[in-house]
VEXFI-230910 format. One line per 10 residues: number of its first residue (from 1); their letters; for each residue x, y, z of C-alpha. Coordinates in Angstrom, 1 decimal, padded with zeros to 4 digits. Layout:
BEGIN
NUM> A> X/Y/Z; ...
//
This chain:
BEGIN
1> MSSQVVEVST> 042.0/-011.8/020.8; 041.7/-008.1/021.7; 043.2/-006.9/025.0; 040.7/-004.1/025.2; 037.7/-004.2/027.5; 034.4/-003.3/025.9; 032.5/-000.5/027.6; 029.2/-001.3/029.1; 026.2/-000.2/027.2; 022.4/-000.4/027.4
11> RKIEPVKGTR> 022.3/-003.4/025.1; 020.7/-006.4/026.7; 022.6/-009.7/026.8; 020.2/-012.4/025.8; 020.2/-015.5/028.1; 020.5/-019.0/026.7; 017.0/-020.2/025.9; 015.7/-023.1/028.0; 017.9/-022.4/031.0; 016.9/-021.3/034.5
21> VIHVVHLIEA> 020.3/-020.3/035.9; 021.3/-017.5/038.2; 022.9/-014.6/036.3; 025.7/-013.2/038.4; 027.5/-009.9/037.6; 031.0/-010.1/039.0; 032.1/-006.5/039.5; 035.8/-006.0/040.1; 038.1/-003.0/040.0; 040.3/-004.3/037.2
31> LGPGGAERLL> 041.7/-007.5/035.8; 045.4/-007.0/036.8; 047.6/-009.8/038.1; 046.5/-009.5/041.8; 045.1/-012.1/044.1; 041.4/-011.0/043.9; 041.6/-011.2/040.1; 043.1/-014.6/040.1; 040.4/-015.7/042.6; 037.7/-014.5/040.2
41> FTNLKHFDPH> 039.2/-016.5/037.3; 039.5/-019.6/039.4; 035.9/-019.4/040.6; 034.6/-018.7/037.1; 036.3/-021.9/035.9; 034.5/-024.0/038.5; 031.0/-022.7/038.5; 028.4/-025.2/037.2; 027.0/-023.6/034.0; 023.7/-025.3/034.7
51> RIRSTVITVY> 023.4/-023.2/037.9; 025.5/-020.0/037.3; 025.8/-017.7/034.3; 028.5/-015.0/034.7; 029.2/-011.6/033.4; 032.4/-009.7/034.5; 032.4/-005.9/034.7; 035.5/-003.9/035.6; 035.5/-000.4/037.2; 038.8/000.6/035.5
61> PNATHWLEPI> 039.7/-000.5/031.9; 043.5/-000.6/031.7; 044.6/-003.6/033.7; 043.9/-006.6/031.5; 046.2/-009.4/032.7; 043.2/-011.8/033.2; 041.1/-010.5/030.3; 041.9/-013.2/027.8; 041.8/-016.2/030.2; 038.4/-015.1/031.4
71> TALGVPVFSL> 036.9/-014.4/027.9; 038.4/-017.8/026.8; 036.0/-019.3/029.4; 033.1/-017.8/027.4; 032.4/-015.1/030.0; 031.7/-011.7/028.6; 033.7/-008.8/030.0; 032.8/-005.1/030.0; 034.1/-002.0/031.7; 032.6/001.1/033.3
81> NCASMRNIPT> 035.7/002.9/032.0; 036.3/004.9/035.2; 039.6/006.8/035.1; 039.9/007.1/038.9; 038.0/007.1/042.2; 036.6/010.5/041.2; 034.6/008.8/038.5; 032.7/006.6/041.0; 029.4/008.5/040.6; 029.7/008.0/036.8
91> GIRKLRTWLL> 030.4/004.3/037.4; 027.3/004.1/039.5; 025.2/005.7/036.8; 026.6/003.4/034.1; 026.2/000.3/036.1; 022.6/001.3/037.1; 021.8/001.7/033.4; 023.3/-001.7/032.5; 021.5/-003.4/035.4; 018.1/-002.0/034.4
101> ANQPSLIHSH> 018.7/-003.3/030.8; 019.9/-006.7/031.7; 018.2/-007.5/035.1; 020.8/-010.0/036.4; 020.0/-012.1/039.5; 022.6/-010.5/041.7; 025.9/-008.7/041.8; 029.1/-010.1/043.4; 031.7/-007.3/043.9; 035.4/-007.4/044.7
111> LWAANIISRV> 037.6/-004.6/046.1; 036.7/-001.2/047.5; 035.7/000.8/044.4; 033.6/-002.0/043.0; 032.0/-002.6/046.4; 030.9/001.0/046.7; 029.6/001.1/043.1; 027.7/-002.2/043.3; 026.1/-001.4/046.6; 024.7/001.9/045.5
121> AGRLTHIPVI> 023.6/000.7/042.0; 022.2/-002.5/043.5; 020.1/-000.5/045.9; 018.8/001.8/043.1; 017.8/-001.2/040.9; 016.6/-003.5/043.7; 019.2/-006.1/042.6; 020.8/-008.0/045.6; 024.5/-007.4/046.2; 027.2/-009.6/047.8
131> SSIHNPDHEA> 030.5/-007.9/048.5; 033.8/-009.8/049.0; 036.2/-008.3/051.5; 039.8/-009.2/050.6; 041.7/-007.1/053.0; 041.4/-005.6/056.5; 041.6/-002.2/055.0; 040.5/-000.3/058.2; 042.9/-001.9/060.7; 045.6/000.1/062.3
141> EAWADGAEVS> 048.4/-001.8/060.5; 046.7/-001.0/057.1; 046.7/002.7/058.0; 050.3/002.7/059.1; 051.9/000.7/056.2; 053.9/003.5/054.8; 051.7/004.3/051.9; 051.3/008.0/051.2; 047.5/008.2/051.8; 046.2/011.1/053.9
151> VLKRRIVHAL> 044.2/010.5/057.1; 041.3/012.4/055.6; 041.2/010.2/052.5; 041.3/007.1/054.7; 038.4/008.4/056.8; 036.3/009.1/053.7; 037.1/005.7/052.3; 036.1/004.1/055.7; 032.9/006.1/056.0; 031.8/005.2/052.4
161> DRWTARAGND> 032.6/001.6/053.0; 030.8/001.4/056.3; 027.7/003.3/055.1; 027.2/001.3/051.8; 028.0/-002.0/053.5; 025.2/-001.5/055.9; 022.7/000.1/053.5; 023.3/-001.6/050.2; 024.6/-005.1/050.9; 022.7/-008.4/051.3
171> RLIAVSDYVK> 025.7/-010.4/052.3; 029.4/-010.0/052.9; 032.0/-012.7/052.0; 035.3/-012.6/054.0; 038.4/-014.4/052.7; 039.6/-015.3/056.2; 038.3/-015.3/059.8; 040.6/-012.4/060.5; 039.0/-010.3/057.7; 035.5/-011.4/058.9
181> KSANRHLGVS> 036.1/-010.1/062.4; 037.7/-006.9/061.0; 034.6/-006.2/058.8; 032.4/-006.8/061.8; 034.3/-004.3/063.9; 034.9/-001.6/061.3; 031.9/-001.8/058.9; 029.3/-002.5/061.6; 028.0/-005.6/059.8; 026.9/-008.5/062.1
191> LDSIDLVYNP> 028.9/-011.7/062.0; 025.8/-013.6/061.0; 025.7/-011.5/057.7; 029.3/-012.4/056.8; 030.2/-015.7/055.2; 033.7/-017.1/055.4; 035.0/-018.5/052.1; 038.7/-019.1/051.9; 040.4/-018.2/048.6; 041.0/-021.4/046.6
201> IDIDYLQETP> 044.1/-022.4/044.7; 044.0/-022.9/040.9; 044.9/-026.6/040.7; 045.0/-026.6/036.9; 047.6/-023.8/036.9; 049.7/-025.4/039.6; 049.9/-028.7/037.6; 050.9/-027.1/034.3; 054.0/-028.4/032.6; 056.9/-026.2/033.4
211> AASRAQLLRS> 057.8/-023.7/030.6; 061.3/-023.2/031.9; 063.7/-025.2/034.1; 065.5/-023.7/037.1; 068.7/-023.5/035.0; 066.9/-021.7/032.2; 065.4/-019.2/034.7; 068.8/-018.5/036.2; 070.3/-017.9/032.8; 067.5/-015.6/031.9
221> LGLPPDSLIL> 068.3/-013.5/035.0; 072.0/-013.6/034.3; 072.7/-015.5/037.5; 075.2/-018.3/038.0; 073.9/-021.9/038.3; 074.7/-022.2/042.0; 072.5/-019.2/042.9; 070.0/-019.5/045.8; 066.6/-018.0/044.9; 064.7/-016.3/047.7
231> LNVARVSPQK> 061.3/-015.7/046.0; 058.6/-013.2/046.8; 055.4/-013.1/044.8; 053.3/-010.0/045.4; 052.8/-006.5/044.0; 055.5/-004.1/045.0; 053.8/-002.0/047.7; 054.3/-001.1/051.3; 051.7/-003.6/052.4; 053.7/-006.6/051.1
241> GLLYAVRALP> 056.7/-005.8/053.2; 059.4/-006.5/050.6; 061.4/-003.7/052.2; 062.1/-005.9/055.2; 063.2/-008.8/053.0; 065.7/-006.4/051.3; 066.9/-005.3/054.8; 067.4/-009.0/055.7; 069.7/-009.6/052.8; 073.0/-008.3/054.3
251> TILQHYRSAH> 072.7/-010.8/057.1; 071.8/-013.6/054.8; 074.7/-012.8/052.4; 077.1/-013.0/055.3; 076.4/-016.8/055.3; 075.2/-017.4/051.7; 076.9/-015.2/049.2; 075.0/-016.8/046.3; 071.6/-015.8/047.7; 069.4/-013.6/045.4
261> LVSVGATTDP> 066.0/-012.0/046.4; 063.7/-012.3/043.4; 060.4/-010.3/043.4; 057.6/-011.2/040.9; 054.7/-008.9/041.0; 053.2/-005.7/039.7; 055.4/-002.6/040.0; 052.7/000.0/039.6; 053.9/002.4/042.4; 057.0/004.2/041.0
271> AWLEQLQQEA> 057.8/006.0/044.2; 057.8/002.9/046.3; 059.8/001.0/043.6; 062.4/003.8/043.7; 062.5/003.6/047.5; 063.2/-000.1/047.4; 066.0/000.4/044.8; 067.5/003.1/047.0; 067.4/000.9/050.0; 069.2/-001.9/048.1
281> KILNVTDHVH> 071.8/000.6/047.0; 072.4/001.9/050.5; 072.7/-001.7/051.9; 075.1/-002.6/049.0; 072.9/-005.5/047.9; 071.7/-004.1/044.5; 073.2/-007.0/042.6; 071.2/-009.5/044.7; 067.8/-007.8/044.4; 065.8/-008.5/041.2
291> LLGSRRDVID> 062.4/-006.7/040.8; 060.9/-008.5/037.7; 057.4/-007.0/037.7; 054.4/-009.0/036.6; 055.0/-012.3/034.8; 052.9/-015.2/033.6; 055.5/-017.8/034.5; 055.2/-017.5/038.3; 054.7/-021.2/038.6; 058.2/-021.8/037.2
301> FLRACDVFIF> 059.7/-019.5/039.7; 057.8/-021.2/042.5; 059.2/-024.6/041.4; 062.7/-023.2/041.1; 063.0/-021.2/044.4; 065.0/-022.4/047.4; 062.9/-020.4/050.0; 059.7/-018.5/049.5; 059.4/-015.3/051.5; 056.1/-013.7/052.4
311> PSLYEGLGIA> 056.9/-010.6/054.6; 053.5/-008.9/054.5; 052.6/-006.3/057.1; 049.0/-007.2/056.7; 046.9/-009.5/054.5; 043.4/-010.6/053.8; 044.6/-014.2/053.3; 047.6/-014.5/051.0; 046.8/-016.5/047.9; 050.4/-016.3/046.7
321> LIEAMAVGCA> 051.5/-017.9/049.9; 049.0/-020.7/049.6; 050.1/-021.4/046.0; 053.7/-021.5/047.1; 052.8/-024.0/049.8; 050.8/-026.1/047.2; 053.9/-026.3/045.0; 055.9/-027.5/048.0; 058.0/-024.4/048.8; 059.7/-024.0/052.1
331> CVATSAGPIP> 058.0/-020.8/053.3; 058.9/-018.0/055.6; 055.9/-015.7/056.3; 055.0/-013.1/058.9; 052.5/-013.8/061.6; 050.4/-010.8/060.4; 046.6/-011.0/060.5; 045.2/-014.2/059.0; 048.5/-015.8/058.0; 048.5/-018.1/061.0
341> EVVRDGEDGI> 045.2/-019.4/059.6; 047.3/-020.6/056.6; 050.7/-021.5/058.0; 051.2/-023.6/061.2; 054.6/-022.5/062.5; 057.1/-025.3/062.4; 054.7/-027.7/060.8; 054.2/-026.5/057.2; 056.2/-023.2/057.3; 058.0/-020.8/059.5
351> LVPPADPEAI> 056.3/-017.7/060.9; 058.2/-014.5/061.9; 057.1/-011.2/063.4; 056.1/-008.5/060.8; 058.7/-005.8/059.9; 061.6/-007.8/061.5; 064.5/-008.2/059.0; 066.6/-010.1/061.5; 063.9/-012.7/062.1; 063.5/-013.1/058.3
361> AEAVCRLLAD> 067.3/-013.5/057.9; 067.4/-016.1/060.7; 064.6/-018.2/059.3; 065.9/-018.1/055.8; 069.4/-019.1/056.9; 067.9/-021.9/059.0; 066.2/-023.3/055.9; 069.2/-022.9/053.6; 071.3/-024.8/056.1; 068.9/-027.7/056.5
371> KSLCARLGDA> 067.6/-029.3/053.3; 065.7/-032.0/055.2; 063.8/-029.3/057.1; 063.0/-027.6/053.8; 061.7/-030.9/052.4; 059.6/-031.7/055.5; 058.0/-028.3/055.6; 057.4/-028.3/051.8; 055.7/-031.7/051.8; 053.5/-030.7/054.7
381> ATKSAFSRFQ> 052.7/-027.4/053.0; 051.5/-029.2/049.8; 049.2/-031.5/051.8; 047.8/-028.6/053.8; 047.1/-026.4/050.7; 045.5/-029.1/048.7; 043.3/-030.3/051.5; 042.1/-026.9/052.6; 041.8/-024.7/049.6; 040.1/-026.8/046.9
391> PQKSADTLTR> 038.6/-024.6/044.1; 035.5/-026.8/043.5; 034.6/-026.6/047.1; 034.9/-022.8/047.0; 032.7/-022.5/043.8; 030.1/-024.8/045.3; 029.9/-022.7/048.5; 029.6/-019.5/046.5; 026.8/-021.0/044.4; 024.9/-022.0/047.6
401> IYESVVVAKQ> 025.3/-018.4/048.9; 024.1/-016.9/045.6; 021.1/-019.2/045.5; 020.1/-018.4/049.1; 020.3/-014.6/048.5; 018.2/-014.9/045.3; 015.6/-017.0/047.0; 015.5/-014.6/050.0; 015.0/-011.7/047.6; 012.2/-013.5/045.7
411> RKSRK> 010.4/-014.3/049.0; 010.7/-010.6/050.1; 009.4/-009.3/046.8; 006.3/-011.5/047.1; 005.3/-010.2/050.5
//
């Protein structure tokens, strides 16, 4: 199967005859290995085909981690082929043309660029738009996370987000209560217009047969069999706080010399990757830090790790954390933003303050020293994740939101 995304065209996609389903265009920035992309795939798997027909359109063409899994579901995927944020006007024009040719029931967009494009194109074509908000992008902690983004650019991003959210959006969907309240404050959208839908876990994925054992993973990394794996699953970026886990390592290694920090996640920011590597070198822990990049065997690492570390400075929800909990990992996470909505400190995980290496080190050492505590927290985490983040419940909730928006649009057009 080709790993290339086909560019959108004016060709009309013919609906299946005899069906009266809602045709939803899912517009997303790209199909890389991130949480929003995984969420889209999980939802697509669980939509009732008698109620929902889906088409996926990406803003950018290059990241294709989820392309084949999505097309294997029978969902067509196209791209607006934007090269960067500067091509957003072109993306709006292309999407408008496609929408006029295909007349879908509504658009559901994910992530900033897709949200901007969908809201404007939807307004121009009178097609309703629902935007998912995955991060508290305009909170102070998001602006001060160490990323090299100018204040002017952030202000422009905020202004565009706020204006289009109010002028071109029929509903917003927030992935956590924290994000819901943040969107209300910074985008000027009323709480009544924002639906809370927690990101679900992909149960099928979490129950797959392991491709590799713990011993095999350790051998593949060149590590001795008695190594202790401290796992982080997230893209390597300032937001995810991996720097503070690296800074916690010297203290951890004083007590557990066999500990190794393993990072699984996209390394698309070369400057930040180099900074992390330099930090590890300065702290003399280079041999204990392993930045593996994106991988498809994340589940094997989750099953093999001794402690899962989630040191984010801010989050929308934290699907990687929820998946780690579902697998039964003993988790150390920060108390940033919505994470206390996911982890109950001392009950199904341990919470520490953001940007606090010593607190991370203390929590990790506590877990490594107490296997019974690890087992208790891991068991409680599994029960919590499976009870609260079911994928079918999420898909059904989204379907009801879609149907309510389409019905409201039809009533409005008849007046």
